[in-house]
C-alpha positions in Angstrom: -26.2 1.5 -4.9 -24.1 -1.3 -3.4 -20.8 0.5 -3.9 -22.1 3.6 -2.1 -23.2 1.4 0.9 -19.8 -0.4 1.0 -17.9 2.9 0.7 -20.1 4.4 3.4 -19.4 1.5 5.7 -15.6 1.9 5.0 -16.0 5.7 5.8 -17.6 4.9 9.2 -14.8 2.4 9.9 -12.2 5.0 9.0 -13.9 7.5 11.3 -14.1 5.1 14.2 -10.5 4.1 13.7 -9.5 7.7 13.2 -7.6 6.7 10.1 -7.2 9.8 7.9 -5.8 8.0 4.9 -8.9 5.7 4.7 -11.3 8.6 5.3 -9.7 10.7 2.5 -9.5 7.7 0.1 -13.2 6.8 0.6 -14.3 10.5 0.4 -12.4 10.9 -2.8 -14.0 7.8 -4.3 -17.5 8.9 -3.2 -17.0 12.3 -4.8 -15.7 10.9 -8.0 -18.6 8.4 -8.2 -21.2 11.0 -7.2 -20.2 13.5 -9.9 -20.1 10.8 -12.6 -16.4 10.6 -13.4 -15.9 7.1 -12.2 -15.8 5.6 -15.7 -12.8 7.8 -16.5 -11.1 8.1 -13.1 -11.5 4.6 -11.7 -9.8 2.7 -14.6 -6.9 5.2 -14.5 -6.4 4.7 -10.7 -6.9 1.0 -11.0 -4.2 0.8 -13.6 -1.7 3.4 -12.4 -2.7 3.9 -8.7 0.0 1.7 -7.2 2.7 3.3 -9.3 1.5 6.8 -8.3 1.4 5.8 -4.7 4.8 4.3 -4.7 6.1 7.4 -6.4 4.5 9.6 -3.7 6.0 7.5 -0.9 9.4 7.6 -2.6 9.2 11.4 -2.8 8.4 11.5 0.9 11.3 9.2 1.8 13.7 11.3 -0.3 12.7 14.7 1.1 15.2 14.6 4.0 18.0 14.0 1.4 16.7 16.9 -0.8 16.3 19.2 2.2 19.8 18.5 3.4 18.8 16.8 6.6 20.4 13.6 5.5 23.7 13.8 3.7 26.7 11.6 2.9 28.0 12.1 6.5 24.8 10.6 7.9 24.9 7.8 5.4 28.4 6.7 6.2 27.7 6.9 9.9 24.5 4.8 9.6 26.2 1.9 7.9 28.3 1.4 11.0 25.1 0.4 12.9 23.8 -3.1 13.0 20.3 -1.6 12.9 21.1 0.2 9.6 22.1 -3.1 8.1 18.9 -4.7 9.3 17.0 -1.8 7.8 18.9 -2.2 4.5 18.1 -5.9 4.3 14.5 -5.3 5.3 14.2 -2.7 2.5 15.5 -5.2 0.0 13.1 -7.9 1.3 10.1 -5.6 1.1 10.9 -4.5 -2.4 11.2 -8.1 -3.5 8.0 -9.0 -1.8 6.2 -6.0 -3.5 7.5 -7.2 -6.9 5.8 -10.5 -6.3 2.7 -8.7 -5.2 2.5 -6.8 -8.4 2.9 -10.1 -10.3 0.1 -11.7 -8.2 -2.3 -8.8 -8.6 -1.7 -8.6 -12.4 -2.2 -12.4 -12.7 -5.1 -12.9 -10.2 -6.9 -9.6 -9.7 -9.7 -11.4 -7.7 -7.1 -11.6 -4.9 -7.4 -7.8 -4.5 -10.7 -8.3 -2.6 -9.2 -10.4 0.1 -6.1 -8.2 0.4 -8.2 -5.1 0.6 -10.4 -6.6 3.3 -7.3 -7.7 5.2 -5.8 -4.2 4.9 -9.1 -2.5 6.0 -9.2 -4.8 9.1 -5.6 -4.0 9.9 -6.1 -0.3 9.5 -9.3 -0.1 11.4 -8.7 -2.6 14.2 -4.9 -2.4 14.7 -4.0 1.1 13.6 -2.1 -0.3 10.6 -1.1 1.7 7.6 -2.8 1.1 4.3 0.2 -0.1 2.3 -0.9 -3.6 2.9 -2.4 -4.7 -0.4 0.9 -4.6 -2.3 3.1 -6.0 0.4 0.3 -8.5 1.4 0.1 -9.6 -2.2 3.8 -10.1 -2.2 3.7 -12.2 0.9 0.8 -14.2 -0.5 2.6 -14.7 -3.8 5.7 -15.9 -1.9 3.7 -18.3 0.2 1.8 -19.5 -2.8 5.0 -20.3 -4.6 6.3 -22.2 -1.6 3.0 -24.2 -1.5 3.4 -25.0 -5.2 6.9 -26.3 -4.6 5.9 -28.5 -1.7 2.6 -29.8 -3.1 
C-alpha cells in the first residue's frame, strides 16, 4: 500500500507543478503495479531504463540532422561561435559527469532515493526537467571523489 500512496503523492505534485513527464511516469508505474506486471516490468526498467531514456533523448537530439534542418553548413558555421564552443565543452562535461553517475548508482544504489527526491523537488518546485538523477549522481560522484582526495 505504501508504494501506491507515495506514487499518488508524486502524481499530485506533478499535477500541481504541471509537469507532464512526472505525471506520465507516475501513471505508467501505477498502471503497471495495478495490473500485476510490476515483478516483470520494474526490474527491466530498473536495469535498462537509463539506457532506454538516453537512447530516446539521443534520437530526439538527432532528429534535426535526420530531417535535414541541421547539415554540414550549419555545423561549420556554428563552430565559429564562442557559444558553440561553450556548448561543446558543456556537452563533454555532462557526458563525463553522467559516466560517474552511472558508476555511483551501480556501486551505491541507495543513493537513488536521495537523488530522486532531489529531482522531484526540482521538477515540482522549480520547473526543472527530470534528467536529474543521472547528472545529479555524476555531480555527487565527482564531489565524493574530491572529498576522498582531501580527507
